C-alpha positions as YAML, in Angstrom:
chain: A
units: angstrom
residues:
- id: 1
  name: MET
  ca: [54.10, -20.78, -163.00]
- id: 2
  name: ALA
  ca: [53.43, -18.58, -166.03]
- id: 3
  name: TRP
  ca: [53.65, -21.55, -168.43]
- id: 4
  name: THR
  ca: [50.99, -23.58, -166.62]
- id: 5
  name: ALA
  ca: [48.63, -20.61, -166.33]
- id: 6
  name: GLY
  ca: [49.30, -19.68, -169.96]
- id: 7
  name: GLN
  ca: [48.35, -23.16, -171.17]
- id: 8
  name: LEU
  ca: [45.10, -23.04, -169.16]
- id: 9
  name: ALA
  ca: [44.48, -19.31, -169.64]
- id: 10
  name: ASP
  ca: [41.02, -17.87, -169.08]
- id: 11
  name: ASP
  ca: [40.18, -14.30, -168.03]
- id: 12
  name: GLN
  ca: [37.50, -15.72, -165.69]
- id: 13
  name: ALA
  ca: [39.94, -18.14, -164.05]
- id: 14
  name: VAL
  ca: [40.22, -18.62, -160.28]
- id: 15
  name: LEU
  ca: [43.34, -18.45, -158.13]
- id: 16
  name: ILE
  ca: [42.94, -20.73, -155.11]
- id: 17
  name: VAL
  ca: [45.14, -20.59, -152.02]
- id: 18
  name: ASP
  ca: [45.54, -23.24, -149.34]
- id: 19
  name: GLU
  ca: [48.27, -24.86, -147.25]
- id: 20
  name: THR
  ca: [49.31, -28.47, -146.80]
- id: 21
  name: GLY
  ca: [51.66, -30.14, -144.35]
- id: 22
  name: ASP
  ca: [54.24, -32.91, -144.65]
- id: 23
  name: GLU
  ca: [55.06, -34.90, -141.52]
- id: 24
  name: LYS
  ca: [58.71, -34.80, -140.38]
- id: 25
  name: SER
  ca: [60.70, -36.64, -137.75]
- id: 26
  name: SER
  ca: [63.04, -33.84, -136.68]
- id: 27
  name: THR
  ca: [63.04, -30.07, -136.20]
- id: 28
  name: ASP
  ca: [66.36, -30.02, -138.07]
- id: 29
  name: CYS
  ca: [64.34, -29.91, -141.32]
- id: 30
  name: VAL
  ca: [63.82, -26.37, -142.55]
- id: 31
  name: GLY
  ca: [60.56, -24.95, -141.19]
- id: 32
  name: ALA
  ca: [59.67, -28.16, -139.30]
- id: 33
  name: SER
  ca: [57.79, -27.41, -136.11]
- id: 34
  name: ALA
  ca: [54.81, -28.60, -134.07]
- id: 35
  name: GLN
  ca: [51.96, -26.92, -135.96]
- id: 36
  name: TYR
  ca: [48.50, -27.62, -137.27]
- id: 37
  name: SER
  ca: [48.08, -29.43, -140.57]
- id: 38
  name: GLY
  ca: [44.84, -30.57, -142.11]
- id: 39
  name: ALA
  ca: [46.76, -33.30, -143.95]
- id: 40
  name: LEU
  ca: [47.79, -34.72, -140.55]
- id: 41
  name: GLY
  ca: [44.37, -34.14, -139.01]
- id: 42
  name: GLY
  ca: [45.70, -32.00, -136.16]
- id: 43
  name: ILE
  ca: [48.89, -30.68, -134.60]
- id: 44
  name: GLY
  ca: [52.08, -32.55, -135.45]
- id: 45
  name: LEU
  ca: [55.73, -32.09, -136.31]
- id: 46
  name: CYS
  ca: [55.59, -31.05, -139.95]
- id: 47
  name: GLN
  ca: [56.56, -28.62, -142.67]
- id: 48
  name: VAL
  ca: [53.68, -26.45, -143.88]
- id: 49
  name: ALA
  ca: [53.67, -24.78, -147.29]
- id: 50
  name: VAL
  ca: [51.16, -22.39, -148.81]
- id: 51
  name: HIS
  ca: [50.26, -23.20, -152.44]
- id: 52
  name: LEU
  ca: [48.46, -21.41, -155.24]
- id: 53
  name: THR
  ca: [46.36, -23.23, -157.85]
- id: 54
  name: TYR
  ca: [45.18, -21.86, -161.18]
- id: 55
  name: ALA
  ca: [41.75, -23.20, -162.18]
- id: 56
  name: SER
  ca: [39.87, -22.42, -165.40]
- id: 57
  name: THR
  ca: [37.39, -24.05, -167.73]
- id: 58
  name: HIS
  ca: [40.37, -25.72, -169.45]
- id: 59
  name: GLY
  ca: [41.88, -27.38, -166.38]
- id: 60
  name: GLN
  ca: [43.72, -26.73, -163.15]
- id: 61
  name: GLY
  ca: [47.22, -26.97, -161.72]
- id: 62
  name: LEU
  ca: [49.51, -25.78, -158.93]
- id: 63
  name: ILE
  ca: [51.49, -22.73, -160.01]
- id: 64
  name: ASN
  ca: [53.34, -21.49, -156.91]
- id: 65
  name: ARG
  ca: [54.34, -22.39, -153.36]
- id: 66
  name: ALA
  ca: [55.94, -20.78, -150.32]
- id: 67
  name: LEU
  ca: [57.33, -22.55, -147.26]
- id: 68
  name: HIS
  ca: [55.86, -21.26, -144.00]
- id: 69
  name: LEU
  ca: [58.48, -20.60, -141.30]
- id: 70
  name: PRO
  ca: [56.83, -20.44, -137.84]
- id: 71
  name: ALA
  ca: [57.76, -17.39, -135.78]
- id: 72
  name: ASP
  ca: [59.95, -19.26, -133.26]
- id: 73
  name: TRP
  ca: [61.68, -21.20, -136.03]
- id: 74
  name: ALA
  ca: [62.31, -18.09, -138.14]
- id: 75
  name: ALA
  ca: [63.86, -16.34, -135.11]
- id: 76
  name: ASP
  ca: [66.32, -19.18, -134.42]
- id: 77
  name: GLU
  ca: [69.55, -17.98, -136.04]
- id: 78
  name: GLU
  ca: [71.37, -21.27, -135.50]
- id: 79
  name: ARG
  ca: [68.76, -23.33, -137.32]
- id: 80
  name: ARG
  ca: [68.53, -20.73, -140.08]
- id: 81
  name: LEU
  ca: [72.28, -20.93, -140.59]
- id: 82
  name: LEU
  ca: [72.35, -24.74, -140.61]
- id: 83
  name: THR
  ca: [69.54, -24.97, -143.18]
- id: 84
  name: HIS
  ca: [70.80, -22.06, -145.34]
- id: 85
  name: VAL
  ca: [67.65, -19.95, -145.11]
- id: 86
  name: PRO
  ca: [68.26, -16.68, -147.03]
- id: 87
  name: ASP
  ca: [68.80, -13.64, -144.83]
- id: 88
  name: GLU
  ca: [65.96, -11.75, -146.49]
- id: 89
  name: THR
  ca: [63.48, -14.55, -145.70]
- id: 90
  name: GLY
  ca: [61.86, -14.03, -142.32]
- id: 91
  name: PHE
  ca: [58.63, -14.84, -140.57]
- id: 92
  name: ALA
  ca: [55.49, -14.23, -142.62]
- id: 93
  name: THR
  ca: [51.95, -15.29, -141.88]
- id: 94
  name: LYS
  ca: [50.15, -17.56, -144.30]
- id: 95
  name: PRO
  ca: [47.97, -14.68, -145.57]
- id: 96
  name: GLN
  ca: [51.12, -12.62, -146.16]
- id: 97
  name: LEU
  ca: [52.64, -15.48, -148.16]
- id: 98
  name: ALA
  ca: [49.42, -15.69, -150.16]
- id: 99
  name: ALA
  ca: [49.51, -11.94, -150.86]
- id: 100
  name: ALA
  ca: [53.09, -12.23, -152.14]
- id: 101
  name: MET
  ca: [52.07, -15.03, -154.52]
- id: 102
  name: LEU
  ca: [49.10, -13.00, -155.80]
- id: 103
  name: LYS
  ca: [51.42, -10.07, -156.49]
- id: 104
  name: ARG
  ca: [53.81, -12.39, -158.29]
- id: 105
  name: ALA
  ca: [50.95, -13.70, -160.45]
- id: 106
  name: ARG
  ca: [49.98, -10.16, -161.45]
- id: 107
  name: THR
  ca: [53.61, -9.28, -162.19]
- id: 108
  name: LEU
  ca: [53.82, -12.24, -164.59]
- id: 109
  name: GLY
  ca: [50.63, -11.13, -166.34]
- id: 110
  name: ILE
  ca: [48.62, -14.23, -165.40]
- id: 111
  name: GLN
  ca: [44.97, -13.95, -166.44]
- id: 112
  name: ALA
  ca: [42.53, -14.53, -163.61]
- id: 113
  name: ARG
  ca: [39.48, -12.84, -162.15]
- id: 114
  name: TRP
  ca: [38.77, -14.57, -158.85]
- id: 115
  name: PHE
  ca: [40.71, -15.26, -155.68]
- id: 116
  name: VAL
  ca: [39.31, -17.82, -153.23]
- id: 117
  name: GLY
  ca: [40.47, -19.48, -150.02]
- id: 118
  name: ASP
  ca: [39.35, -20.87, -146.67]
- id: 119
  name: GLU
  ca: [38.95, -19.13, -143.31]
- id: 120
  name: VAL
  ca: [42.71, -18.73, -142.80]
- id: 121
  name: TYR
  ca: [42.75, -16.25, -145.69]
- id: 122
  name: GLY
  ca: [39.62, -14.22, -144.94]
- id: 123
  name: GLY
  ca: [41.34, -11.42, -143.01]
- id: 124
  name: ARG
  ca: [41.11, -7.76, -143.97]
- id: 125
  name: GLU
  ca: [44.79, -7.34, -144.87]
- id: 126
  name: LEU
  ca: [44.73, -10.04, -147.55]
- id: 127
  name: ARG
  ca: [41.34, -8.94, -148.86]
- id: 128
  name: HIS
  ca: [42.69, -5.40, -149.24]
- id: 129
  name: ALA
  ca: [45.75, -6.73, -151.09]
- id: 130
  name: ALA
  ca: [43.58, -8.79, -153.44]
- id: 131
  name: ARG
  ca: [41.46, -5.78, -154.32]
- id: 132
  name: ALA
  ca: [44.51, -3.58, -154.84]
- id: 133
  name: LEU
  ca: [45.77, -6.16, -157.37]
- id: 134
  name: GLY
  ca: [42.44, -6.16, -159.20]
- id: 135
  name: PHE
  ca: [40.99, -9.50, -158.07]
- id: 136
  name: ASP
  ca: [37.40, -10.21, -157.16]
- id: 137
  name: TYR
  ca: [37.32, -12.55, -154.18]
- id: 138
  name: ALA
  ca: [35.18, -15.10, -152.36]
- id: 139
  name: LEU
  ca: [36.87, -16.02, -149.07]
- id: 140
  name: ALA
  ca: [35.51, -18.14, -146.24]
- id: 141
  name: VAL
  ca: [35.13, -16.44, -142.85]
- id: 142
  name: ARG
  ca: [34.33, -17.68, -139.38]
- id: 143
  name: ALA
  ca: [30.89, -17.68, -137.82]
- id: 144
  name: ASP
  ca: [31.94, -14.85, -135.45]
- id: 145
  name: HIS
  ca: [33.29, -12.68, -138.28]
- id: 146
  name: ARG
  ca: [31.77, -9.20, -137.97]
- id: 147
  name: VAL
  ca: [30.40, -7.23, -140.91]
- id: 148
  name: ASN
  ca: [28.90, -3.76, -141.31]
- id: 149
  name: THR
  ca: [25.50, -3.35, -142.94]
- id: 150
  name: ALA
  ca: [23.08, -0.49, -143.45]
- id: 151
  name: ALA
  ca: [21.21, -1.77, -140.37]
- id: 152
  name: GLY
  ca: [24.26, -1.97, -138.10]
- id: 153
  name: ARG
  ca: [27.17, -4.25, -137.25]
- id: 154
  name: PHE
  ca: [26.55, -7.99, -136.86]
- id: 155
  name: THR
  ca: [28.39, -11.28, -136.70]
- id: 156
  name: ALA
  ca: [27.92, -13.59, -139.67]
- id: 157
  name: THR
  ca: [25.73, -15.87, -137.54]
- id: 158
  name: GLU
  ca: [23.54, -12.99, -136.35]
- id: 159
  name: LEU
  ca: [23.08, -11.74, -139.89]
- id: 160
  name: ALA
  ca: [22.17, -15.22, -141.18]
- id: 161
  name: ALA
  ca: [19.46, -15.48, -138.51]
- id: 162
  name: ARG
  ca: [17.79, -12.41, -140.02]
- id: 163
  name: VAL
  ca: [17.52, -13.92, -143.52]
- id: 164
  name: PRO
  ca: [13.85, -14.26, -144.58]
- id: 165
  name: ARG
  ca: [12.81, -17.73, -145.68]
- id: 166
  name: ARG
  ca: [12.05, -16.55, -149.21]
- id: 167
  name: ILE
  ca: [15.65, -15.37, -149.73]
- id: 168
  name: TRP
  ca: [17.18, -18.84, -149.58]
- id: 169
  name: MET
  ca: [17.86, -20.46, -152.96]
- id: 170
  name: ARG
  ca: [18.69, -24.13, -153.48]
- id: 171
  name: MET
  ca: [21.56, -24.62, -155.94]
- id: 172
  name: ARG
  ca: [23.66, -27.49, -157.21]
- id: 173
  name: THR
  ca: [27.25, -27.27, -156.01]
- id: 174
  name: GLY
  ca: [28.85, -30.42, -157.37]
- id: 175
  name: HIS
  ca: [28.48, -34.11, -158.08]
- id: 176
  name: GLY
  ca: [29.39, -36.92, -155.69]
- id: 177
  name: LEU
  ca: [29.22, -40.69, -155.65]
- id: 178
  name: LYS
  ca: [25.61, -40.52, -154.47]
- id: 179
  name: GLY
  ca: [24.53, -37.93, -157.05]
- id: 180
  name: ASP
  ca: [24.34, -34.15, -157.21]
- id: 181
  name: ARG
  ca: [25.06, -32.11, -154.08]
- id: 182
  name: HIS
  ca: [22.64, -29.28, -153.31]
- id: 183
  name: TYR
  ca: [22.83, -26.56, -150.64]
- id: 184
  name: ASP
  ca: [20.65, -23.60, -149.73]
- id: 185
  name: TRP
  ca: [22.30, -20.23, -150.36]
- id: 186
  name: ALA
  ca: [21.61, -16.62, -149.39]
- id: 187
  name: MET
  ca: [23.42, -13.47, -150.57]
- id: 188
  name: LEU
  ca: [23.36, -10.47, -148.24]
- id: 189
  name: GLY
  ca: [24.68, -7.02, -149.09]
- id: 190
  name: ILE
  ca: [27.28, -5.62, -146.67]
- id: 191
  name: CYS
  ca: [29.54, -2.57, -146.49]
- id: 192
  name: PRO
  ca: [33.13, -3.15, -147.68]
- id: 193
  name: ASP
  ca: [35.93, -2.49, -145.17]
- id: 194
  name: ASP
  ca: [38.92, -3.15, -147.44]
- id: 195
  name: THR
  ca: [38.62, -0.57, -150.23]
- id: 196
  name: PRO
  ca: [41.99, 0.72, -151.54]
- id: 197
  name: ASP
  ca: [42.30, 4.50, -151.66]
- id: 198
  name: ASP
  ca: [42.25, 4.66, -155.47]
- id: 199
  name: GLN
  ca: [39.22, 2.38, -156.03]
- id: 200
  name: PRO
  ca: [35.43, 2.73, -155.78]
- id: 201
  name: PRO
  ca: [33.63, 0.72, -153.08]
- id: 202
  name: GLY
  ca: [32.38, -1.94, -155.50]
- id: 203
  name: HIS
  ca: [29.91, -4.59, -154.41]
- id: 204
  name: ALA
  ca: [30.41, -6.52, -151.16]
- id: 205
  name: ASN
  ca: [28.31, -9.46, -150.04]
- id: 206
  name: LEU
  ca: [28.15, -12.06, -147.31]
- id: 207
  name: LEU
  ca: [27.34, -15.43, -148.86]
- id: 208
  name: VAL
  ca: [25.69, -17.96, -146.52]
- id: 209
  name: ARG
  ca: [25.54, -21.68, -147.29]
- id: 210
  name: ARG
  ca: [23.12, -23.91, -145.38]
- id: 211
  name: HIS
  ca: [23.17, -27.70, -145.37]
- id: 212
  name: ARG
  ca: [19.84, -29.09, -146.53]
- id: 213
  name: TYR
  ca: [19.47, -31.62, -143.70]
- id: 214
  name: THR
  ca: [21.63, -30.54, -140.76]
- id: 215
  name: GLY
  ca: [21.15, -26.80, -141.15]
- id: 216
  name: GLU
  ca: [24.90, -26.25, -140.66]
- id: 217
  name: LEU
  ca: [25.98, -22.81, -141.90]
- id: 218
  name: SER
  ca: [29.14, -21.71, -143.72]
- id: 219
  name: PHE
  ca: [30.03, -18.10, -144.51]
- id: 220
  name: TYR
  ca: [31.94, -16.43, -147.34]
- id: 221
  name: ARG
  ca: [32.88, -12.80, -147.66]
- id: 222
  name: CYS
  ca: [32.75, -11.72, -151.32]
- id: 223
  name: HIS
  ca: [33.59, -8.63, -153.31]
- id: 224
  name: THR
  ca: [33.27, -7.84, -157.01]
- id: 225
  name: ALA
  ca: [33.96, -4.70, -158.98]
- id: 226
  name: ALA
  ca: [30.69, -5.12, -160.89]
- id: 227
  name: PRO
  ca: [27.38, -6.65, -159.79]
- id: 228
  name: VAL
  ca: [27.22, -10.44, -160.15]
- id: 229
  name: ALA
  ca: [24.52, -13.07, -159.79]
- id: 230
  name: LEU
  ca: [24.39, -15.47, -156.87]
- id: 231
  name: ALA
  ca: [25.28, -18.35, -159.21]
- id: 232
  name: ALA
  ca: [28.60, -16.70, -160.12]
- id: 233
  name: LEU
  ca: [29.59, -16.38, -156.45]
- id: 234
  name: VAL
  ca: [28.58, -19.98, -155.75]
- id: 235
  name: ASP
  ca: [30.69, -21.19, -158.69]
- id: 236
  name: ALA
  ca: [33.71, -19.28, -157.37]
- id: 237
  name: VAL
  ca: [33.26, -20.65, -153.84]
- id: 238
  name: CYS
  ca: [32.93, -24.22, -155.10]
- id: 239
  name: CYS
  ca: [36.21, -23.92, -157.04]
- id: 240
  name: ARG
  ca: [38.12, -23.92, -153.75]
- id: 241
  name: TRP
  ca: [38.04, -27.70, -153.52]
- id: 242
  name: LYS
  ca: [40.07, -28.00, -156.71]
- id: 243
  name: ILE
  ca: [43.26, -27.25, -154.81]
- id: 244
  name: GLU
  ca: [42.54, -30.28, -152.60]
- id: 245
  name: GLU
  ca: [42.42, -32.38, -155.78]
- id: 246
  name: ASP
  ca: [45.76, -30.88, -156.84]
- id: 247
  name: PHE
  ca: [47.32, -31.73, -153.46]
- id: 248
  name: GLN
  ca: [46.09, -35.31, -153.70]
- id: 249
  name: ALA
  ca: [47.34, -35.70, -157.27]
- id: 250
  name: GLY
  ca: [50.65, -33.95, -156.54]
- id: 251
  name: LYS
  ca: [51.37, -36.21, -153.59]
- id: 252
  name: SER
  ca: [50.16, -39.49, -155.05]
- id: 253
  name: ALA
  ca: [51.51, -39.12, -158.60]
- id: 254
  name: CYS
  ca: [54.32, -36.54, -158.43]
- id: 255
  name: GLY
  ca: [55.95, -37.05, -155.01]
- id: 256
  name: LEU
  ca: [55.09, -33.61, -153.67]
- id: 257
  name: ASP
  ca: [55.30, -34.90, -150.08]
- id: 258
  name: GLU
  ca: [58.24, -37.30, -150.56]
- id: 259
  name: GLY
  ca: [61.14, -34.85, -150.49]
- id: 260
  name: GLN
  ca: [63.60, -35.75, -147.72]
- id: 261
  name: SER
  ca: [64.75, -32.13, -147.63]
- id: 262
  name: THR
  ca: [66.61, -30.66, -144.68]
- id: 263
  name: CYS
  ca: [67.85, -27.39, -146.18]
- id: 264
  name: TRP
  ca: [66.08, -24.46, -147.81]
- id: 265
  name: ASN
  ca: [67.52, -24.99, -151.29]
- id: 266
  name: SER
  ca: [66.73, -28.71, -151.34]
- id: 267
  name: TRP
  ca: [63.11, -28.03, -150.34]
- id: 268
  name: MET
  ca: [62.76, -25.38, -153.04]
- id: 269
  name: ARG
  ca: [64.22, -27.67, -155.70]
- id: 270
  name: TRP
  ca: [62.17, -30.73, -154.79]
- id: 271
  name: SER
  ca: [58.90, -28.83, -154.58]
- id: 272
  name: LEU
  ca: [59.64, -27.16, -157.93]
- id: 273
  name: ILE
  ca: [60.38, -30.47, -159.66]
- id: 274
  name: SER
  ca: [57.21, -32.04, -158.22]
- id: 275
  name: MET
  ca: [55.11, -29.06, -159.33]
- id: 276
  name: LEU
  ca: [56.63, -29.19, -162.83]
- id: 277
  name: ALA
  ca: [55.67, -32.86, -163.10]
- id: 278
  name: ALA
  ca: [52.15, -32.05, -161.88]
- id: 279
  name: ALA
  ca: [51.95, -29.17, -164.39]
- id: 280
  name: VAL
  ca: [52.86, -31.46, -167.30]
- id: 281
  name: LEU
  ca: [50.08, -33.87, -166.27]
- id: 282
  name: ALA
  ca: [47.57, -31.02, -165.83]
- id: 283
  name: VAL
  ca: [48.30, -29.46, -169.22]
- id: 284
  name: THR
  ca: [48.36, -32.85, -170.95]
- id: 285
  name: ARG
  ca: [45.01, -33.71, -169.42]
- id: 286
  name: ALA
  ca: [43.56, -30.38, -170.58]
- id: 287
  name: ARG
  ca: [44.82, -30.90, -174.13]
- id: 288
  name: THR
  ca: [43.48, -34.45, -174.40]
- id: 289
  name: ARG
  ca: [39.93, -33.49, -173.43]
- id: 290
  name: HIS
  ca: [39.00, -32.29, -176.90]
- id: 291
  name: THR
  ca: [41.37, -34.23, -179.16]
- id: 292
  name: GLY
  ca: [40.79, -37.45, -181.07]
- id: 293
  name: LYS
  ca: [37.57, -39.23, -181.89]
- id: 294
  name: PRO
  ca: [36.96, -42.01, -179.36]
- id: 295
  name: ALA
  ca: [34.80, -44.96, -180.37]
- id: 296
  name: GLY
  ca: [32.34, -44.22, -177.59]
- id: 297
  name: PRO
  ca: [31.77, -42.00, -174.53]
- id: 298
  name: LEU
  ca: [34.81, -41.98, -172.22]
- id: 299
  name: ALA
  ca: [35.50, -40.51, -168.80]
- id: 300
  name: PRO
  ca: [38.22, -37.82, -168.80]
- id: 301
  name: ALA
  ca: [41.71, -39.26, -168.42]
- id: 302
  name: SER
  ca: [42.88, -39.00, -164.82]
- id: 303
  name: ARG
  ca: [46.38, -37.90, -163.87]
- id: 304
  name: ARG
  ca: [47.25, -41.47, -162.92]
- id: 305
  name: GLU
  ca: [46.02, -42.75, -166.29]
- id: 306
  name: LEU
  ca: [48.16, -40.13, -168.08]
- id: 307
  name: LEU
  ca: [51.15, -41.10, -165.96]
- id: 308
  name: ARG
  ca: [50.72, -44.76, -166.93]
- id: 309
  name: LEU
  ca: [50.56, -43.78, -170.61]
- id: 310
  name: LEU
  ca: [53.66, -41.60, -170.32]
- id: 311
  name: ARG
  ca: [55.61, -44.37, -168.63]
- id: 312
  name: ALA
  ca: [54.60, -46.83, -171.32]
- id: 313
  name: THR
  ca: [55.20, -44.61, -174.37]
- id: 314
  name: VAL
  ca: [57.66, -41.80, -173.52]
- id: 315
  name: LEU
  ca: [59.66, -42.41, -170.38]
- id: 316
  name: PRO
  ca: [62.54, -44.89, -170.75]
- id: 317
  name: ARG
  ca: [62.10, -48.22, -169.03]
- id: 318
  name: PRO
  ca: [64.37, -48.75, -166.01]
- id: 319
  name: ARG
  ca: [67.38, -50.99, -166.52]
- id: 320
  name: ARG
  ca: [67.20, -54.41, -164.89]
- id: 321
  name: ASP
  ca: [70.60, -55.95, -165.73]
- id: 322
  name: LEU
  ca: [72.65, -57.30, -162.81]
- id: 323
  name: GLY
  ca: [75.57, -54.86, -163.21]
- id: 324
  name: HIS
  ca: [73.28, -51.84, -163.06]
- id: 325
  name: LEU
  ca: [71.39, -53.14, -160.02]
- id: 326
  name: LEU
  ca: [74.62, -53.87, -158.12]
- id: 327
  name: HIS
  ca: [76.02, -50.43, -158.99]
- id: 328
  name: TRP
  ca: [72.99, -48.60, -157.55]
- id: 329
  name: SER
  ca: [72.85, -50.90, -154.53]
- id: 330
  name: ALA
  ca: [76.44, -49.95, -153.70]
- id: 331
  name: TRP
  ca: [75.69, -46.26, -154.33]
- id: 332
  name: ARG
  ca: [72.71, -46.28, -151.95]
- id: 333
  name: ARG
  ca: [74.56, -48.13, -149.18]
- id: 334
  name: ARG
  ca: [77.59, -45.85, -149.46]
- id: 335
  name: HIS
  ca: [75.41, -42.74, -149.05]
- id: 336
  name: GLN
  ca: [73.44, -44.35, -146.24]
- id: 337
  name: HIS
  ca: [76.74, -44.93, -144.43]
- id: 338
  name: GLN
  ca: [77.81, -41.32, -145.00]
- id: 339
  name: ALA
  ca: [74.45, -40.04, -143.74]
- id: 340
  name: ALA
  ca: [74.65, -42.19, -140.61]
- id: 341
  name: GLN
  ca: [78.14, -40.85, -139.87]
- id: 342
  name: ALA
  ca: [76.97, -37.28, -140.37]
- id: 343
  name: HIS
  ca: [74.03, -37.81, -137.98]
- id: 344
  name: ARG
  ca: [76.31, -39.34, -135.31]
- id: 345
  name: HIS
  ca: [78.76, -36.45, -135.71]
- id: 346
  name: TRP
  ca: [75.96, -33.89, -135.37]
- id: 347
  name: ASN
  ca: [74.50, -35.66, -132.31]
- id: 348
  name: ASN
  ca: [77.93, -35.57, -130.66]
- id: 349
  name: ILE
  ca: [78.23, -31.83, -131.32]
- id: 350
  name: THR
  ca: [74.78, -31.03, -129.92]
- id: 351
  name: ALA
  ca: [75.34, -33.29, -126.90]
- id: 352
  name: ALA
  ca: [78.60, -31.50, -126.10]
- id: 353
  name: ALA
  ca: [76.94, -28.10, -126.46]
- id: 354
  name: THR
  ca: [74.22, -28.96, -123.92]
- id: 355
  name: THR
  ca: [76.55, -30.32, -121.24]
...
C-alpha cells in the first residue's frame, strides 16, 4: 500500500473508493451472499470487496481492500468458524470499511488531497471522517439528497432547478472513442453539515453535472478547506472512473477475481498477491512514460503490453518436458480427488444435521 503510493506520490493525489463483486457458487465461501454487484449487473451470489485506488499525475494503482461481510453472514457463528473469520472482524457497512482504509492511509503517511466515490459513499458519517482526516472530498449523492443553503433546505434536484442559465459552464471531462466528452456543470454553495469540532466550516458546494443532449443530471457533494475553482472539482470528480480501469486491469491481467478462496486467510492472501502484481505493472507503467527516446510518437504502454514484455524478458518460461507435465497432471488430479472427498464428507454432515 505505502510502496505503491510512494512510487506515485503527489500531494494533490486522489484516493478513490469503490466496490466490486466476484460471482460464487456457494455461500460456504467467506462473505458470499445474495447481494448487489455492479460487476454482475444486479443481485447475485457473490463476494463483494471495497477497494481503494491511489491516482496522481504519475499513475494509478489499487492500494487497499476490505472484504464486505453482509449483516446476516457476519452474525452466523457457524460459518464464521468454518471460514476462520477473526473474532474482531464483524459487520461493517461499505462506508465504514472505506473510512477505515482512509485512516490507514493517513497512518502510513500517504500523500493525497482528495477523496472521491460514488453514491454509496456520500453519507454524512463518511464525509465527517474524511474531513477529520484532512481530506477534501467530491462524493456523488442521490437526486433526493437534501442540502442546507442560505435560502433554505432543498433536495439536490430542487436546487438544480433554481440554477440560472448563465451559471452553467460547459467543460471537457475526458476523451472517448468518438472524441472529447463535454458536460454542462454548475457549482452551488451550500452549508456544510459534517464539520468536525476542531475545524472551521471550510467551503461546501453542490456540483451538478448535466448531459448536453439528454439533460440527465448527476450530483456531487464537495468540500474543500480553501476555495477552489470549478475546474478543480470537475477534475476530482472525473478521477473516480480510474478505479474502474484498475478493476478491469486487475481482473484481466492479475487474476483479482480468480481466487477460489473459501476461507478468510486464503481470500486475504490471494487478493494481496493480485494487488501486488497490479502494483508492479502500475509503477512500471509510470516509470516508462518518461524514459527512453522512442523513434516516433507512441501510445503509453498498457498493462497488458507490460505484462507481455515481462513474460518475454524477465519471467521464466514454463517447462514443457513430458516428465514435468505428467508430474503436475498427477498433482492436480490427486488434489481434485481430495477436494471431491471433502465436499462429499461435508455434504453428509450437513444432511445429517438437517434431518
